[in-house]
C-alpha positions as CSV (number, residue, x, y, z in Angstrom):
1,X,89.6,104.9,95.7
2,X,87.7,103.5,98.7
3,X,85.7,100.5,97.4
4,X,84.3,98.8,100.4
5,X,84.1,99.3,104.2
6,X,83.3,96.5,106.5
7,X,82.4,97.1,110.2
8,X,81.8,94.6,112.8
9,X,80.9,95.2,116.5
10,X,81.9,98.8,116.5
11,X,79.7,101.0,118.8
12,X,76.1,100.4,117.8
13,X,77.0,98.8,114.5
14,X,76.9,95.0,114.8
15,X,77.7,94.3,111.1
16,X,77.7,96.6,108.2
17,X,79.2,96.5,104.7
18,X,79.3,99.7,102.7
19,X,80.1,99.9,99.0
20,X,81.3,103.1,97.5
21,X,81.6,104.2,94.0
22,X,83.5,106.9,92.1
23,X,82.1,110.3,92.2
24,X,80.1,112.1,95.0
25,X,78.8,109.7,97.6
26,X,76.3,111.1,100.3
27,X,75.5,109.5,103.6
28,X,72.3,110.7,105.4
29,X,70.2,109.5,108.3
30,X,68.6,110.7,111.4
31,X,70.6,112.1,114.2
32,X,72.2,109.3,116.3
33,X,71.8,106.7,113.5
34,X,75.5,106.1,113.4
35,X,76.9,108.3,110.6
36,X,79.7,109.6,112.7
37,X,80.6,106.0,113.7
38,X,81.3,105.3,110.1
39,X,83.7,108.2,110.0
40,X,85.3,106.9,113.2
41,X,85.6,103.4,111.6
42,X,87.4,104.9,108.6
43,X,89.7,106.9,110.9
44,X,90.5,103.6,112.8
45,X,91.3,101.6,109.7
46,X,93.5,104.5,108.5
47,X,95.6,104.4,111.6
48,X,94.0,107.1,113.8
49,X,93.7,106.8,117.6
50,X,91.1,104.4,118.9
51,X,89.5,103.6,122.2
52,X,88.2,100.4,123.7
53,X,84.9,102.3,124.2
54,X,84.4,101.8,120.4
55,X,83.9,98.1,121.0
56,X,80.2,97.1,120.9
57,X,78.9,96.2,124.5
58,X,79.3,92.4,125.0
59,X,81.8,91.9,122.2
60,X,85.4,90.8,122.6
61,X,86.6,92.9,119.8
62,X,85.7,95.3,116.9
63,X,86.8,94.8,113.3
64,X,87.1,97.3,110.6
65,X,88.4,96.5,107.1
66,X,88.6,98.7,103.9
67,X,89.4,97.8,100.4
68,X,91.0,100.4,98.1
69,X,91.3,100.2,94.3
70,X,92.9,102.2,91.6
71,X,95.9,103.1,93.9
72,X,97.9,106.2,93.0
73,X,101.6,106.0,92.3
74,X,102.4,107.7,95.6
75,X,100.4,105.1,97.6
76,X,102.1,102.2,95.7
77,X,105.5,103.8,96.3
78,X,104.9,104.3,100.0
79,X,103.6,100.7,100.4
80,X,106.9,99.4,98.8
81,X,109.0,101.6,101.0
82,X,107.3,100.2,104.0
83,X,107.7,96.6,102.8
84,X,104.2,95.9,101.4
85,X,102.7,95.2,98.0
86,X,99.2,95.7,96.6
87,X,97.3,92.5,95.6
88,X,97.7,91.0,92.2
89,X,94.6,92.8,91.0
90,X,96.0,96.2,92.2
91,X,93.7,96.5,95.2
92,X,94.7,96.9,98.8
93,X,92.9,95.4,101.9
94,X,93.6,97.1,105.2
95,X,92.2,95.6,108.5
96,X,92.2,96.7,112.1
97,X,91.0,94.9,115.1
98,X,90.3,96.7,118.5
99,X,90.1,94.5,121.5
100,X,87.8,95.2,124.5
101,X,91.0,95.8,126.6
102,X,92.1,98.6,124.2
103,X,94.8,96.7,122.4
104,X,94.8,96.8,118.6
105,X,96.2,94.9,115.6
106,X,96.6,96.0,112.0
107,X,97.1,94.2,108.8
108,X,98.0,95.6,105.3
109,X,97.4,93.2,102.5
110,X,97.1,90.4,104.9
111,X,100.5,91.1,106.6
112,X,100.9,92.5,110.1
113,X,101.7,96.2,110.4
114,X,102.3,98.8,113.1
115,X,99.8,101.6,113.6
116,X,102.5,104.1,112.7
117,X,102.9,102.5,109.2
118,X,99.2,102.2,108.8
119,X,98.8,105.9,109.6
120,X,101.5,106.9,107.1
121,X,99.9,104.9,104.3
122,X,96.4,106.0,105.3
123,X,97.1,109.6,105.0
124,X,98.0,109.0,101.3
125,X,94.8,107.1,100.7
126,X,92.1,109.4,102.3
127,X,91.7,113.0,103.4
128,X,89.1,113.2,106.2
129,X,87.7,116.6,106.7
130,X,85.9,116.3,110.1
131,X,83.7,118.9,111.9
132,X,86.7,120.1,113.9
133,X,88.9,120.8,111.0
134,X,87.1,124.1,110.2
135,X,88.6,125.3,113.5
136,X,92.2,124.8,112.0
137,X,91.4,128.0,110.0
138,X,91.3,129.8,113.3
139,X,95.0,128.7,113.9
140,X,97.3,131.1,112.0
141,X,100.1,128.6,112.3
142,X,98.2,126.3,109.9
143,X,97.8,129.0,107.2
144,X,101.4,128.7,106.0
145,X,101.0,125.0,105.4
146,X,97.9,125.5,103.2
147,X,99.7,128.1,101.2
148,X,102.9,126.1,100.7
149,X,100.9,123.1,99.7
150,X,99.0,125.0,97.0
151,X,102.1,126.7,95.7
152,X,103.9,123.3,95.8
153,X,106.7,125.0,97.6
154,X,108.2,122.0,99.3
155,X,111.4,122.0,97.3
156,X,111.9,125.8,98.0
157,X,111.3,125.3,101.6
158,X,113.6,122.3,101.8
159,X,116.4,124.3,100.1
160,X,115.9,127.0,102.8
161,X,115.7,124.6,105.6
162,X,119.1,123.1,104.7
163,X,120.7,126.5,104.9
164,X,119.0,127.2,108.2
165,X,120.2,124.0,109.8
166,X,123.7,124.8,108.5
167,X,123.7,128.2,110.1
168,X,122.4,126.8,113.4
169,X,125.1,124.2,113.5
170,X,127.8,126.7,113.1
171,X,126.2,129.0,115.7
172,X,126.1,126.1,118.2
173,X,129.7,125.3,117.7
174,X,130.7,129.0,118.0
175,X,128.7,129.4,121.2
176,X,130.5,126.3,122.7
177,X,133.8,127.9,122.0
178,X,133.0,131.6,122.7
179,X,133.4,131.7,126.5
180,X,134.8,134.6,128.4
181,X,138.5,134.6,129.4
182,X,137.9,133.8,133.1
183,X,135.7,130.8,132.2
184,X,138.2,129.7,129.6
185,X,141.1,129.8,132.1
186,X,139.2,127.9,134.7
187,X,138.3,125.2,132.2
188,X,141.9,124.9,131.0
189,X,143.1,124.7,134.6
190,X,140.7,121.8,135.3
191,X,141.6,120.0,132.1
192,X,145.3,120.3,132.9
193,X,144.7,118.9,136.4
194,X,142.7,115.9,135.0
195,X,145.3,115.3,132.3
196,X,148.2,115.4,134.9
197,X,146.3,113.1,137.2
198,X,145.5,110.5,134.5
199,X,149.0,110.7,133.1
200,X,150.5,110.2,136.5
201,X,148.3,107.2,137.0
202,X,150.0,105.5,134.0
203,X,147.0,103.4,133.4
204,X,147.5,100.2,131.3
205,X,144.8,98.0,130.0
206,X,144.7,94.7,132.1
207,X,146.8,96.0,135.0
208,X,144.0,96.0,137.5
209,X,143.1,92.4,136.8
210,X,146.8,91.3,137.0
211,X,147.1,93.1,140.4
212,X,144.0,91.5,141.7
213,X,145.4,88.1,140.9
214,X,148.7,88.9,142.6
215,X,146.8,90.2,145.6
216,X,144.8,86.9,145.8
217,X,148.2,85.0,145.9
218,X,149.4,87.1,148.8
219,X,146.2,86.5,150.7
220,X,146.5,82.7,150.1
221,X,150.2,82.6,151.2
222,X,149.7,80.4,154.3
223,X,147.7,77.9,152.4
224,X,150.3,77.7,149.6
225,X,153.2,77.2,152.1
226,X,151.4,74.4,153.9
227,X,150.5,72.6,150.7
228,X,154.1,72.7,149.5
229,X,155.3,71.3,152.8
230,X,152.8,68.4,152.7
231,X,153.9,67.7,149.1
232,X,157.6,67.7,150.0
233,X,157.0,65.4,153.0
234,X,154.9,63.0,150.9
235,X,157.8,62.9,148.3
236,X,160.8,62.5,150.6
237,X,159.2,60.7,153.5
238,X,159.9,61.2,157.2
239,X,160.9,59.3,160.4
240,X,157.6,57.5,160.4
241,X,157.2,56.5,156.7
242,X,159.0,56.2,153.4
243,X,158.2,58.8,150.7
244,X,157.1,58.4,147.2
245,X,160.7,58.5,145.8
246,X,161.9,55.6,148.0
247,X,158.8,53.5,147.3
248,X,159.1,54.1,143.6
249,X,162.9,53.2,143.6
250,X,161.9,49.9,145.3
251,X,159.3,49.2,142.6
252,X,161.8,50.0,139.9
253,X,164.5,47.7,141.4
254,X,162.0,44.7,141.9
255,X,160.7,45.1,138.3
256,X,164.2,45.1,136.8
257,X,165.0,41.9,138.7
258,X,161.8,40.3,137.4
259,X,162.5,41.5,133.9
260,X,165.9,39.8,134.0
261,X,164.2,36.5,134.5
262,X,161.1,37.2,132.3
263,X,161.8,39.1,129.0
264,X,158.2,40.0,128.6
265,X,158.4,42.3,131.7
266,X,161.2,44.4,130.1
267,X,158.9,47.1,128.6
268,X,157.1,47.6,131.8
269,X,160.3,47.9,133.7
270,X,161.5,50.5,131.3
271,X,158.3,52.6,131.6
272,X,158.6,52.6,135.4
273,X,162.2,53.5,135.1
274,X,161.2,56.5,133.0
275,X,158.6,57.5,135.6
276,X,161.3,57.4,138.2
277,X,163.5,59.8,136.3
278,X,160.5,62.2,135.7
279,X,159.5,62.0,139.4
280,X,163.1,62.7,140.5
281,X,163.0,65.8,138.3
282,X,159.7,66.8,139.9
283,X,161.2,66.2,143.3
284,X,164.0,68.7,142.5
285,X,161.5,71.3,141.4
286,X,159.4,70.7,144.5
287,X,162.4,71.2,146.7
288,X,163.5,74.4,144.9
289,X,159.9,75.8,145.1
290,X,159.8,75.1,148.8
291,X,163.2,76.6,149.5
292,X,162.6,79.7,147.3
293,X,159.0,80.4,148.3
294,X,158.9,83.8,150.0
295,X,156.1,86.4,150.4
296,X,157.5,89.9,150.6
297,X,155.4,92.0,152.9
298,X,156.6,95.2,151.1
299,X,155.5,93.8,147.7
300,X,152.1,92.9,149.2
301,X,151.6,96.4,150.6
302,X,152.7,97.9,147.2
303,X,150.1,95.7,145.4
304,X,147.3,96.8,147.7
305,X,148.3,100.4,147.5
306,X,148.4,100.3,143.7
307,X,145.0,98.6,143.5
308,X,143.4,101.2,145.8
309,X,145.0,104.1,143.9
310,X,143.8,102.6,140.5
311,X,140.2,102.0,141.9
312,X,140.1,105.6,143.1
313,X,141.2,107.0,139.7
314,X,139.0,104.7,137.7
315,X,136.0,105.5,139.8
316,X,136.6,109.1,139.2
317,X,137.1,108.8,135.5
318,X,134.6,106.3,134.1
319,X,134.9,103.1,136.2
320,X,137.2,101.1,133.8
321,X,140.7,101.4,132.4
322,X,139.3,102.0,128.9
323,X,137.0,104.7,130.0
324,X,139.8,106.5,131.9
325,X,142.1,106.4,128.8
326,X,139.2,107.7,126.7
327,X,138.7,110.5,129.3
328,X,142.4,111.3,128.9
329,X,142.2,111.6,125.2
330,X,139.0,113.7,125.4
331,X,140.6,116.1,127.9
332,X,143.7,116.5,125.7
333,X,141.6,117.1,122.7
334,X,139.4,119.7,124.4
335,X,142.4,121.5,125.9
336,X,144.0,121.7,122.4
337,X,140.7,123.0,121.1
338,X,140.6,125.7,123.7
339,X,144.2,126.6,123.1
340,X,143.6,127.0,119.4
341,X,140.0,128.3,119.9
342,X,140.8,131.9,119.1
343,X,141.8,130.9,115.6
344,X,138.7,128.6,115.3
345,X,136.4,131.4,116.5
346,X,137.6,133.7,113.8
347,X,137.2,131.0,111.3
348,X,133.6,130.1,112.6
349,X,132.6,133.7,112.5
350,X,133.5,134.0,108.9
351,X,131.6,130.8,108.2
352,X,128.6,132.0,110.2
353,X,128.4,135.3,108.2
354,X,128.6,133.4,105.0
355,X,126.0,130.9,106.1
356,X,123.8,133.8,107.2
357,X,123.9,135.4,103.8
358,X,123.1,132.2,102.1
359,X,120.2,131.5,104.6
360,X,118.7,135.0,104.2
361,X,118.9,134.7,100.4
362,X,117.1,131.4,100.6
363,X,114.5,132.9,103.0
364,X,113.9,135.7,100.6
365,X,113.3,133.3,97.7
366,X,110.9,131.4,99.9
367,X,109.1,134.6,100.8
368,X,108.8,135.6,97.1
369,X,107.5,132.2,96.2
370,X,105.0,132.5,98.9
371,X,103.9,135.9,97.8
372,X,103.5,134.7,94.2
373,X,101.5,131.6,95.5
374,X,99.5,133.9,97.7
375,X,98.1,136.0,94.9
376,X,97.2,132.9,92.9
377,X,95.7,131.3,96.1
378,X,93.6,134.3,97.0
379,X,92.3,134.7,93.4
380,X,91.3,131.0,93.1
381,X,89.7,130.8,96.6
382,X,87.8,134.0,95.8
383,X,86.3,132.3,92.7
384,X,85.3,129.3,94.8
385,X,83.7,131.6,97.5
386,X,81.8,133.4,94.9
387,X,80.4,130.1,93.6
388,X,79.6,129.1,97.2
389,X,77.3,132.0,97.6
390,X,79.7,134.3,99.3
391,X,80.5,136.9,96.6
392,X,80.9,139.8,99.0
393,X,83.4,138.0,101.1
394,X,87.0,138.9,100.1
395,X,89.9,136.7,101.1
396,X,93.4,138.1,101.4
397,X,96.7,136.5,102.3
398,X,98.9,138.6,104.7
399,X,102.6,137.8,104.7
400,X,104.5,139.7,107.4
401,X,108.2,139.4,108.1
402,X,109.3,137.5,111.3
403,X,112.6,136.4,112.8
404,X,114.1,133.5,110.9
405,X,112.8,130.0,112.0
406,X,113.0,126.6,110.3
407,X,109.8,127.6,108.4
408,X,111.3,130.8,107.0
409,X,110.9,134.4,107.8
410,X,107.2,134.8,107.2
411,X,104.0,135.0,109.2
412,X,101.2,133.8,106.9
413,X,97.6,134.6,107.8
414,X,94.3,134.4,105.9
415,X,92.2,137.6,106.3
416,X,88.6,138.1,105.2
417,X,86.3,141.0,104.7
418,X,82.6,140.2,104.9
419,X,81.3,143.3,103.4
420,X,82.5,145.7,100.7
421,X,84.6,148.6,102.0
422,X,85.7,146.9,105.1
423,X,89.4,146.1,105.5
424,X,90.3,142.4,105.7
425,X,90.6,141.1,109.2
426,X,91.6,137.9,110.9
427,X,89.3,134.9,110.2
428,X,89.3,134.0,113.9
429,X,87.7,137.4,114.7
430,X,84.9,137.7,112.2
431,X,84.1,134.4,110.4
432,X,80.9,132.6,111.4
433,X,80.6,128.8,111.6
434,X,78.9,128.7,108.2
435,X,81.6,130.9,106.7
436,X,84.3,128.8,108.1
437,X,82.7,125.7,106.5
438,X,82.5,127.3,103.1
439,X,86.0,128.9,103.3
440,X,87.5,125.5,104.1
441,X,85.6,123.8,101.3
442,X,86.9,126.6,98.9
443,X,90.4,125.9,100.1
444,X,90.0,122.1,99.7
445,X,88.6,122.7,96.2
446,X,91.5,124.8,95.2
447,X,94.0,122.3,96.6
448,X,92.3,119.3,95.1
449,X,94.5,119.5,91.9
450,X,97.9,119.8,93.7
451,X,97.6,116.7,96.0
452,X,97.3,113.1,94.8
453,X,94.8,111.9,97.4
454,X,91.9,110.3,95.5
455,X,89.3,110.1,98.3
456,X,88.0,113.1,100.2
457,X,85.6,112.7,103.1
458,X,83.6,115.6,104.5
459,X,81.8,115.0,107.8
460,X,78.9,117.5,108.2
461,X,80.4,120.3,106.2
462,X,77.0,121.9,106.1
463,X,77.4,123.2,109.7
464,X,75.9,126.7,109.8
465,X,74.6,126.9,106.3
466,X,71.2,126.4,104.6
467,X,69.1,127.3,101.6
468,X,70.9,128.6,98.5
469,X,74.3,128.4,100.2
470,X,73.8,124.7,100.9
471,X,72.8,124.1,97.3
472,X,76.0,125.7,96.1
473,X,78.0,123.6,98.5
474,X,76.4,120.5,97.1
475,X,77.1,121.6,93.5
476,X,80.8,122.3,94.4
477,X,81.2,118.9,96.0
478,X,79.7,117.2,93.0
479,X,81.9,119.3,90.7
480,X,85.0,118.6,92.6
481,X,84.3,114.8,92.3
482,X,84.1,115.0,88.5
483,X,86.1,118.0,87.3
484,X,89.6,119.2,87.4
485,X,92.8,117.5,86.5
486,X,91.4,114.1,87.5
487,X,88.2,112.9,89.0
488,X,87.9,112.3,92.8
489,X,85.9,110.2,95.1
490,X,84.0,112.3,97.6
491,X,82.1,111.0,100.6
492,X,79.9,113.5,102.5
493,X,77.9,113.1,105.7
494,X,75.1,115.7,105.6
495,X,71.8,116.7,107.1
496,X,70.8,118.9,104.2
497,X,68.7,117.9,101.3
498,X,70.3,120.5,99.0
499,X,73.6,118.8,99.4
500,X,72.3,115.2,99.5
501,X,70.4,115.7,96.2
502,X,73.7,116.5,94.4
503,X,75.2,113.1,95.1
504,X,75.9,110.5,92.4
505,X,75.2,107.8,95.0
506,X,73.2,107.9,98.2
507,X,73.6,105.7,101.4
508,X,71.0,105.7,104.1
509,X,72.2,105.1,107.7
510,X,69.3,104.0,109.9
511,X,68.9,102.6,113.4
512,X,66.6,100.1,114.9
513,X,66.1,98.4,118.3
514,X,65.7,94.7,118.4
515,X,65.4,92.8,121.7
516,X,66.5,95.9,123.5
517,X,69.7,96.1,121.4
518,X,70.4,98.9,119.1
519,X,71.5,98.1,115.5
520,X,72.7,100.4,112.7
521,X,71.8,99.5,109.1
522,X,73.4,100.9,105.9
523,X,71.5,100.6,102.6
524,X,72.1,102.0,99.2
525,X,69.1,104.0,97.8
526,X,67.5,103.8,94.4
527,X,65.8,106.8,92.8
528,X,62.5,106.1,94.7
529,X,64.4,105.6,97.9
530,X,66.3,108.9,97.4
531,X,63.1,110.7,96.9
532,X,61.7,109.5,100.2
533,X,64.9,110.2,102.1
534,X,65.2,113.7,100.7
535,X,61.5,114.3,101.5
536,X,62.2,113.2,105.1
537,X,65.1,115.6,105.3
538,X,63.0,118.4,103.9
539,X,60.0,118.2,106.3
540,X,60.8,115.6,108.9
541,X,58.2,113.2,107.4
542,X,57.3,111.9,103.9
543,X,54.3,113.9,102.5
544,X,53.2,114.6,99.0
545,X,54.6,118.1,99.2
546,X,58.0,117.0,100.5
547,X,58.1,114.3,97.9
548,X,57.4,116.9,95.2
549,X,60.2,119.1,96.6
550,X,62.6,116.1,96.6
551,X,61.8,115.3,93.0
552,X,62.4,118.9,92.0
553,X,65.8,118.8,93.7
554,X,66.7,115.6,91.9
555,X,65.5,117.0,88.5
556,X,67.5,120.2,89.0
557,X,70.6,118.1,89.8
558,X,70.2,116.2,86.6
559,X,70.0,119.5,84.7
């Protein structure tokens, strides 16, 4: 249940805090006072789309927060699935900020949340019936949804949808395989060519990188040869200077002489001797490297050719060795599939026929369930329409066969007959605005016991009605709030005294201008305040006659 709604800097509302109670809450006020802004604020805090135009002129941001109490089990379950928890007292605070640049931020129970999560939770908390929703009755595509919801046919539909998706999956696979012989032969020829080309390439993981390193060696051959020659000259020496080996031998000989005279030098002499042996071995390897160093031009050309060939193949088949090998495996698999496709097609056709039988049977069960629900739906809506001062309006539910879709094999349409003896016709063709309002209210009343949303909001459901019909609408809203399987909280924005008088609680939305700025005020009305507001609605001004009329309305409500 919606307990409080706080609004700050939204449109012409600088600050407003609204407290709501259980039962039937009515909101009235002069045109332009801000009643619709309150509905917009509720929509915003429940995750609906917003606009920076909602931010009050001169303000950096708008803020809307709502507190809900007595949460249903479905709301609590959805909260936990989304990673949130109610407060310790079982209440839930939702907040949304709208910046003047259009950016928004949301919090659920004090924790940040996305708009998508807020919308998912919001739709389980409140059902807003706006002025535009009557028009959904004109959309035949929406009628099936109303019927399925009333009949609680979700499990039956889900069972059918599973068979439908299974059938479509098989059909897609069959279509993929079922090509004509010429196309099949062309595809097989292409696959064989690709397989032969990839197999001939004999691709190995890492070969391209190894070839690039070998190519780099060939390209540096002159530098390598020159460096080895310098190293050999430095080791062996030349006509102008002694090499490292001669100098180190002299060092070794001198140290051995000194060590023979000074025993402490013996370890150093031995270490230098060891270095001499190691350097001699290095000299042998250096000599062998210099003598054996050759760069085969034929090998260099072969490396360049192989690299170019590999690059062409890899570019054609994915860009890397791994991708090319994956392509080879995929081609082999597809070719094998085509070769064996005839047998697979026979197998799939058998599966498709079986899946179709199962799907049709499930569709028939869904249709029968809808027909059963339609009879109950039409009868209950008819009762509500009679109560709403439309006893001569007859509602019928037409269920006509269609091609199988994910929603079944039924075209569901609500038809009405406005006068006895006339055949039912499409709502879109004959229903007036007032009739649409009451038909929608009748449907909402019938569906009230099959959904678990505790708060229903009606924004100007009185469009196109007046007099006795308006009184019946008010009575129905009051009854819906207090009767049935469980009580509901209903909020209703109205311009009609007949409806407003039926409320358990009454909020007045008023507007005033202070220092050339417009402000909206919200105040709860006591009994005297209600009399005056109803009198204003009745005659446009408060007179003794209109006050008497208001008192009579309230008296009749109490009876």
